[in-house]
C-alpha atoms as an extended CHARMM CRD file, in Angstrom:
* protein
*
       185  EXT
         1         1  MET       CA             31.2700000000      -57.5140000000        8.6890000000  PROA      1               0.0000000000
         2         2  LYS       CA             28.7370000000      -56.5640000000       11.3300000000  PROA      2               0.0000000000
         3         3  ASP       CA             30.2930000000      -53.0750000000       11.4500000000  PROA      3               0.0000000000
         4         4  ARG       CA             29.8380000000      -52.6430000000        7.7020000000  PROA      4               0.0000000000
         5         5  ILE       CA             26.2200000000      -53.7550000000        7.9180000000  PROA      5               0.0000000000
         6         6  ALA       CA             25.6360000000      -51.3910000000       10.8410000000  PROA      6               0.0000000000
         7         7  GLN       CA             27.2920000000      -48.5260000000        8.9100000000  PROA      7               0.0000000000
         8         8  ALA       CA             25.2010000000      -49.2660000000        5.8350000000  PROA      8               0.0000000000
         9         9  ALA       CA             22.0270000000      -49.3720000000        7.9080000000  PROA      9               0.0000000000
        10        10  TRP       CA             23.0050000000      -46.1470000000        9.6910000000  PROA      10              0.0000000000
        11        11  SER       CA             23.7350000000      -44.4420000000        6.3650000000  PROA      11              0.0000000000
        12        12  GLY       CA             20.3590000000      -45.5210000000        4.9800000000  PROA      12              0.0000000000
        13        13  TRP       CA             18.5000000000      -44.1680000000        8.0100000000  PROA      13              0.0000000000
        14        14  THR       CA             20.5180000000      -40.9650000000        7.8810000000  PROA      14              0.0000000000
        15        15  VAL       CA             19.4850000000      -40.3940000000        4.2780000000  PROA      15              0.0000000000
        16        16  VAL       CA             15.8250000000      -41.0710000000        5.1390000000  PROA      16              0.0000000000
        17        17  VAL       CA             15.9050000000      -38.7120000000        8.1370000000  PROA      17              0.0000000000
        18        18  ILE       CA             17.6190000000      -35.9590000000        6.1460000000  PROA      18              0.0000000000
        19        19  GLY       CA             15.0790000000      -36.4320000000        3.3470000000  PROA      19              0.0000000000
        20        20  ILE       CA             12.1760000000      -36.1410000000        5.7980000000  PROA      20              0.0000000000
        21        21  ILE       CA             13.6540000000      -32.9850000000        7.3280000000  PROA      21              0.0000000000
        22        22  ALA       CA             14.2350000000      -31.4450000000        3.8830000000  PROA      22              0.0000000000
        23        23  LEU       CA             10.7020000000      -32.2730000000        2.7760000000  PROA      23              0.0000000000
        24        24  SER       CA              9.2850000000      -30.8180000000        5.9980000000  PROA      24              0.0000000000
        25        25  LEU       CA             11.2200000000      -27.5930000000        5.5160000000  PROA      25              0.0000000000
        26        26  LEU       CA             10.0550000000      -27.3520000000        1.9090000000  PROA      26              0.0000000000
        27        27  ILE       CA              6.4260000000      -27.8360000000        2.9280000000  PROA      27              0.0000000000
        28        28  PHE       CA              6.7910000000      -25.3110000000        5.7610000000  PROA      28              0.0000000000
        29        29  GLY       CA              8.3420000000      -22.7600000000        3.3990000000  PROA      29              0.0000000000
        30        30  MET       CA              5.6390000000      -23.2060000000        0.7770000000  PROA      30              0.0000000000
        31        31  ARG       CA              2.9340000000      -22.8600000000        3.4140000000  PROA      31              0.0000000000
        32        32  ALA       CA              4.5020000000      -19.6380000000        4.6970000000  PROA      32              0.0000000000
        33        33  ILE       CA              4.5370000000      -18.1930000000        1.1680000000  PROA      33              0.0000000000
        34        34  VAL       CA              0.9060000000      -19.1640000000        0.6140000000  PROA      34              0.0000000000
        35        35  ASP       CA             -0.0550000000      -17.5990000000        3.9620000000  PROA      35              0.0000000000
        36        36  VAL       CA              1.6780000000      -14.3200000000        3.0650000000  PROA      36              0.0000000000
        37        37  LEU       CA              0.0070000000      -14.1810000000       -0.3370000000  PROA      37              0.0000000000
        38        38  ALA       CA             -3.3940000000      -15.0110000000        1.1580000000  PROA      38              0.0000000000
        39        39  THR       CA             -2.9820000000      -12.2940000000        3.7980000000  PROA      39              0.0000000000
        40        40  ARG       CA             -2.0920000000       -9.7110000000        1.1550000000  PROA      40              0.0000000000
        41        41  ALA       CA             -5.0290000000      -10.7360000000       -1.0280000000  PROA      41              0.0000000000
        42        42  SER       CA             -7.4950000000      -10.7100000000        1.8570000000  PROA      42              0.0000000000
        43        43  SER       CA             -6.1750000000       -7.3640000000        3.1220000000  PROA      43              0.0000000000
        44        44  HSD       CA             -6.6490000000       -5.8380000000       -0.3320000000  PROA      44              0.0000000000
        45        45  SER       CA            -10.0950000000       -7.3410000000       -0.5850000000  PROA      45              0.0000000000
        46        46  ALA       CA            -10.9870000000       -6.1810000000        2.9100000000  PROA      46              0.0000000000
        47        47  TRP       CA            -10.1890000000       -2.5030000000        2.3620000000  PROA      47              0.0000000000
        48        48  HSD       CA            -11.8810000000       -2.5510000000       -1.0180000000  PROA      48              0.0000000000
        49        49  VAL       CA            -15.0510000000       -4.1720000000        0.3560000000  PROA      49              0.0000000000
        50        50  HSD       CA            -15.2400000000       -1.7050000000        3.2480000000  PROA      50              0.0000000000
        51        51  LEU       CA            -14.5470000000        1.2250000000        0.9480000000  PROA      51              0.0000000000
        52        52  THR       CA            -17.2530000000        0.1190000000       -1.4840000000  PROA      52              0.0000000000
        53        53  SER       CA            -19.7020000000       -0.0610000000        1.4260000000  PROA      53              0.0000000000
        54        54  ALA       CA            -18.5780000000        3.3590000000        2.6740000000  PROA      54              0.0000000000
        55        55  GLU       CA            -19.0880000000        4.9130000000       -0.7650000000  PROA      55              0.0000000000
        56        56  ALA       CA            -22.5520000000        3.3270000000       -1.0540000000  PROA      56              0.0000000000
        57        57  GLU       CA            -23.5660000000        4.6310000000        2.3720000000  PROA      57              0.0000000000
        58        58  LEU       CA            -22.2430000000        8.0890000000        1.5630000000  PROA      58              0.0000000000
        59        59  GLY       CA            -24.1600000000        8.0570000000       -1.7080000000  PROA      59              0.0000000000
        60        60  ALA       CA            -27.3180000000        7.1230000000        0.2000000000  PROA      60              0.0000000000
        61        61  GLY       CA            -26.7430000000        9.9510000000        2.6760000000  PROA      61              0.0000000000
        62        62  ASN       CA            -25.9810000000        7.6280000000        5.6090000000  PROA      62              0.0000000000
        63        63  VAL       CA            -23.0070000000        9.5540000000        6.9650000000  PROA      63              0.0000000000
        64        64  THR       CA            -22.7070000000        7.5700000000       10.2170000000  PROA      64              0.0000000000
        65        65  ALA       CA            -22.5880000000        4.2400000000        8.3720000000  PROA      65              0.0000000000
        66        66  ALA       CA            -20.1800000000        5.7320000000        5.8140000000  PROA      66              0.0000000000
        67        67  LEU       CA            -17.8640000000        6.8030000000        8.6470000000  PROA      67              0.0000000000
        68        68  HSD       CA            -18.0250000000        3.3350000000       10.1840000000  PROA      68              0.0000000000
        69        69  HSD       CA            -17.1320000000        1.6120000000        6.9150000000  PROA      69              0.0000000000
        70        70  GLY       CA            -14.5130000000        4.2830000000        6.2260000000  PROA      70              0.0000000000
        71        71  ARG       CA            -12.7800000000        3.4880000000        9.5280000000  PROA      71              0.0000000000
        72        72  ASP       CA            -12.8400000000       -0.2170000000        8.6730000000  PROA      72              0.0000000000
        73        73  ALA       CA            -11.4420000000        0.5270000000        5.2050000000  PROA      73              0.0000000000
        74        74  TYR       CA             -8.6440000000        2.5840000000        6.7460000000  PROA      74              0.0000000000
        75        75  ALA       CA             -7.7130000000       -0.1870000000        9.1920000000  PROA      75              0.0000000000
        76        76  ALA       CA             -7.7290000000       -2.8130000000        6.4380000000  PROA      76              0.0000000000
        77        77  ALA       CA             -5.7100000000       -0.5800000000        4.0860000000  PROA      77              0.0000000000
        78        78  ARG       CA             -3.0750000000       -0.0580000000        6.7870000000  PROA      78              0.0000000000
        79        79  ALA       CA             -2.9590000000       -3.8050000000        7.4000000000  PROA      79              0.0000000000
        80        80  SER       CA             -2.4290000000       -4.4660000000        3.6800000000  PROA      80              0.0000000000
        81        81  ARG       CA              1.0260000000       -2.8520000000        3.8420000000  PROA      81              0.0000000000
        82        82  ARG       CA              0.5030000000       -1.2900000000        0.4100000000  PROA      82              0.0000000000
        83        83  SER       CA              0.0630000000        2.3220000000       -0.6500000000  PROA      83              0.0000000000
        84        84  ASP       CA             -2.8340000000        1.9890000000       -3.1040000000  PROA      84              0.0000000000
        85        85  GLY       CA             -5.5350000000        1.2560000000       -0.5250000000  PROA      85              0.0000000000
        86        86  LEU       CA             -4.4550000000        4.1660000000        1.6420000000  PROA      86              0.0000000000
        87        87  VAL       CA             -4.6930000000        6.5630000000       -1.3010000000  PROA      87              0.0000000000
        88        88  GLU       CA             -8.1930000000        5.2970000000       -2.1090000000  PROA      88              0.0000000000
        89        89  VAL       CA             -9.2960000000        5.6700000000        1.5140000000  PROA      89              0.0000000000
        90        90  GLY       CA             -7.7640000000        9.1650000000        1.5980000000  PROA      90              0.0000000000
        91        91  ASP       CA             -9.7490000000       10.0830000000       -1.5220000000  PROA      91              0.0000000000
        92        92  PHE       CA            -12.9070000000        8.7890000000        0.1810000000  PROA      92              0.0000000000
        93        93  HSD       CA            -12.2890000000       11.0100000000        3.2240000000  PROA      93              0.0000000000
        94        94  ARG       CA            -11.7800000000       14.0140000000        0.9560000000  PROA      94              0.0000000000
        95        95  ARG       CA            -15.1540000000       13.3030000000       -0.6860000000  PROA      95              0.0000000000
        96        96  LEU       CA            -16.6880000000       12.7420000000        2.7390000000  PROA      96              0.0000000000
        97        97  ALA       CA            -15.4870000000       16.1660000000        3.8560000000  PROA      97              0.0000000000
        98        98  ALA       CA            -16.9580000000       17.8070000000        0.7600000000  PROA      98              0.0000000000
        99        99  ARG       CA            -20.3210000000       16.0390000000        0.7670000000  PROA      99              0.0000000000
       100       100  ALA       CA            -21.0910000000       15.5260000000        4.4240000000  PROA      100             0.0000000000
       101       101  GLY       CA            -19.6630000000       18.7680000000        5.7180000000  PROA      101             0.0000000000
       102       102  LEU       CA            -17.3600000000       17.0050000000        8.1640000000  PROA      102             0.0000000000
       103       103  GLY       CA            -14.5730000000       19.4060000000        7.2920000000  PROA      103             0.0000000000
       104       104  ALA       CA            -11.4770000000       19.3200000000        9.4520000000  PROA      104             0.0000000000
       105       105  SER       CA            -11.7510000000       15.7760000000       10.8270000000  PROA      105             0.0000000000
       106       106  ALA       CA            -12.2790000000       14.1620000000        7.4110000000  PROA      106             0.0000000000
       107       107  ILE       CA             -9.5550000000       16.3340000000        5.8540000000  PROA      107             0.0000000000
       108       108  ALA       CA             -7.1770000000       15.3580000000        8.6700000000  PROA      108             0.0000000000
       109       109  ARG       CA             -7.9220000000       11.6610000000        8.0860000000  PROA      109             0.0000000000
       110       110  ALA       CA             -7.3680000000       12.1240000000        4.3370000000  PROA      110             0.0000000000
       111       111  GLY       CA             -3.9930000000       13.7460000000        5.0340000000  PROA      111             0.0000000000
       112       112  GLU       CA             -3.0680000000       10.9010000000        7.3730000000  PROA      112             0.0000000000
       113       113  CYS       CA             -3.9660000000        8.3820000000        4.6650000000  PROA      113             0.0000000000
       114       114  TYR       CA             -1.9260000000       10.2270000000        2.0440000000  PROA      114             0.0000000000
       115       115  LEU       CA              1.0780000000       10.5190000000        4.3590000000  PROA      115             0.0000000000
       116       116  ASN       CA              1.0350000000        6.8020000000        5.1520000000  PROA      116             0.0000000000
       117       117  ALA       CA              0.5760000000        6.0360000000        1.4410000000  PROA      117             0.0000000000
       118       118  LEU       CA              3.4790000000        8.3080000000        0.4950000000  PROA      118             0.0000000000
       119       119  LEU       CA              5.8060000000        6.6460000000        2.9860000000  PROA      119             0.0000000000
       120       120  ARG       CA              4.7700000000        3.1600000000        1.9240000000  PROA      120             0.0000000000
       121       121  ALA       CA              5.0980000000        4.0170000000       -1.7520000000  PROA      121             0.0000000000
       122       122  ARG       CA              8.6350000000        5.2630000000       -1.0980000000  PROA      122             0.0000000000
       123       123  VAL       CA              9.4900000000        1.9300000000        0.5410000000  PROA      123             0.0000000000
       124       124  GLU       CA              7.8090000000        0.0970000000       -2.3650000000  PROA      124             0.0000000000
       125       125  ARG       CA              9.7610000000        2.3510000000       -4.7630000000  PROA      125             0.0000000000
       126       126  SER       CA              6.4290000000        2.8910000000       -6.4910000000  PROA      126             0.0000000000
       127       127  LEU       CA              6.3500000000        6.0200000000       -8.6150000000  PROA      127             0.0000000000
       128       128  ASP       CA              2.6130000000        5.5380000000       -9.1540000000  PROA      128             0.0000000000
       129       129  GLY       CA              2.0070000000        5.3690000000       -5.4080000000  PROA      129             0.0000000000
       130       130  ILE       CA              4.1080000000        8.4570000000       -4.7100000000  PROA      130             0.0000000000
       131       131  LEU       CA              2.4130000000       10.4400000000       -7.4640000000  PROA      131             0.0000000000
       132       132  ARG       CA             -1.0780000000        9.3770000000       -6.3460000000  PROA      132             0.0000000000
       133       133  ALA       CA             -0.3810000000       10.3220000000       -2.7220000000  PROA      133             0.0000000000
       134       134  THR       CA              1.1760000000       13.6280000000       -3.8300000000  PROA      134             0.0000000000
       135       135  GLU       CA             -1.8800000000       14.2890000000       -5.9950000000  PROA      135             0.0000000000
       136       136  GLY       CA             -3.9990000000       13.7670000000       -2.8830000000  PROA      136             0.0000000000
       137       137  PHE       CA             -1.9570000000       16.3770000000       -1.0180000000  PROA      137             0.0000000000
       138       138  PHE       CA             -2.3080000000       18.6670000000       -4.0370000000  PROA      138             0.0000000000
       139       139  GLU       CA             -6.1010000000       18.3130000000       -3.8410000000  PROA      139             0.0000000000
       140       140  LEU       CA             -5.9550000000       19.1040000000       -0.1110000000  PROA      140             0.0000000000
       141       141  GLY       CA             -3.8770000000       22.2080000000       -0.8500000000  PROA      141             0.0000000000
       142       142  ASP       CA             -0.9600000000       21.0120000000        1.3050000000  PROA      142             0.0000000000
       143       143  ARG       CA              1.9110000000       22.7010000000       -0.5250000000  PROA      143             0.0000000000
       144       144  ASP       CA              4.6370000000       21.4360000000        1.8120000000  PROA      144             0.0000000000
       145       145  MET       CA              3.6340000000       17.8080000000        1.3440000000  PROA      145             0.0000000000
       146       146  VAL       CA              3.3330000000       18.3150000000       -2.4130000000  PROA      146             0.0000000000
       147       147  GLU       CA              6.9540000000       19.5360000000       -2.4080000000  PROA      147             0.0000000000
       148       148  GLN       CA              8.0880000000       16.5260000000       -0.3950000000  PROA      148             0.0000000000
       149       149  GLY       CA              6.1380000000       14.1170000000       -2.5820000000  PROA      149             0.0000000000
       150       150  LEU       CA              7.5870000000       15.6370000000       -5.7500000000  PROA      150             0.0000000000
       151       151  ALA       CA             11.1170000000       15.3500000000       -4.3290000000  PROA      151             0.0000000000
       152       152  MET       CA             10.5210000000       11.6540000000       -3.6090000000  PROA      152             0.0000000000
       153       153  ALA       CA              8.9990000000       11.1770000000       -7.0470000000  PROA      153             0.0000000000
       154       154  ARG       CA             11.9800000000       12.8070000000       -8.7540000000  PROA      154             0.0000000000
       155       155  ASP       CA             14.3350000000       10.5100000000       -6.8790000000  PROA      155             0.0000000000
       156       156  ILE       CA             12.3730000000        7.3930000000       -7.8700000000  PROA      156             0.0000000000
       157       157  ALA       CA             11.9030000000        8.6080000000      -11.4590000000  PROA      157             0.0000000000
       158       158  ARG       CA             15.6690000000        9.0270000000      -11.9230000000  PROA      158             0.0000000000
       159       159  ARG       CA             16.0800000000        5.3070000000      -11.2540000000  PROA      159             0.0000000000
       160       160  ASP       CA             12.9620000000        4.1600000000      -13.0880000000  PROA      160             0.0000000000
       161       161  PRO       CA             13.6520000000        2.3020000000      -16.3320000000  PROA      161             0.0000000000
       162       162  ASP       CA             10.5080000000        3.8300000000      -17.8520000000  PROA      162             0.0000000000
       163       163  PRO       CA             11.6660000000        6.8170000000      -19.9280000000  PROA      163             0.0000000000
       164       164  LYS       CA              8.2930000000        8.5210000000      -19.3140000000  PROA      164             0.0000000000
       165       165  ALA       CA              8.7390000000        8.5520000000      -15.5200000000  PROA      165             0.0000000000
       166       166  PRO       CA             10.4740000000       11.9720000000      -15.2620000000  PROA      166             0.0000000000
       167       167  GLY       CA              7.8200000000       13.4860000000      -17.5450000000  PROA      167             0.0000000000
       168       168  ARG       CA              5.0240000000       12.2290000000      -15.2900000000  PROA      168             0.0000000000
       169       169  VAL       CA              6.6810000000       13.8900000000      -12.2980000000  PROA      169             0.0000000000
       170       170  HSD       CA              7.2090000000       17.0770000000      -14.3040000000  PROA      170             0.0000000000
       171       171  MET       CA              3.5150000000       17.2180000000      -15.2820000000  PROA      171             0.0000000000
       172       172  LEU       CA              2.4030000000       17.1590000000      -11.6280000000  PROA      172             0.0000000000
       173       173  SER       CA              5.0940000000       19.6680000000      -10.7550000000  PROA      173             0.0000000000
       174       174  VAL       CA              3.8270000000       22.0650000000      -13.4450000000  PROA      174             0.0000000000
       175       175  ARG       CA              0.2390000000       21.6600000000      -12.2060000000  PROA      175             0.0000000000
       176       176  ALA       CA              1.3660000000       22.4380000000       -8.6580000000  PROA      176             0.0000000000
       177       177  HSD       CA              3.3210000000       25.4740000000       -9.8530000000  PROA      177             0.0000000000
       178       178  ARG       CA              0.3390000000       26.8190000000      -11.7940000000  PROA      178             0.0000000000
       179       179  ALA       CA             -1.8690000000       26.3910000000       -8.7580000000  PROA      179             0.0000000000
       180       180  GLY       CA              0.5960000000       28.2510000000       -6.5640000000  PROA      180             0.0000000000
       181       181  GLY       CA              2.3380000000       25.1560000000       -5.1920000000  PROA      181             0.0000000000
       182       182  GLU       CA              5.8610000000       23.9030000000       -5.7290000000  PROA      182             0.0000000000
       183       183  PRO       CA              7.8630000000       25.5800000000       -8.4930000000  PROA      183             0.0000000000
       184       184  GLY       CA              7.9090000000       23.5090000000      -11.6780000000  PROA      184             0.0000000000
       185       185  ARG       CA             11.1970000000       21.8710000000      -12.6330000000  PROA      185             0.0000000000
């Protein structure tokens, strides 16, 4: 009889302990998901805030401050692990090169942003990201990178359920061909 009571007590405690462990794991998992989402949101916000400040400083003619905020925007966009921020920061550096006369260094940073964006967009399987990064290379006049971006875009578009995806790639390809870039297909 004592053995049955001991077994019943042991079984009850076992259930309680297992329940506590399961609840702890559930709470830990939910917290990890919330932390990841918060990091992504803050990273997006961070690059956008820095980029807005950089654009304002550039507009006011404060090139040094614009460069400082541009560097911060680049770092935050890289930390976001998404392609969209890198494309936006690349576009900023292209404008910086045109307006502030910084030439080669700003163009090089824009190209670096577009390359990182292109690679991330490929991992994301984001046709929009690939096309935006390729458009950036098109604006820089980098024909080789336009060709590579279009090849990636064609690959993604073939698997995209959107029937307009191949047409979007074709439109950029035609533009590049007309401008002396990659032959249109």
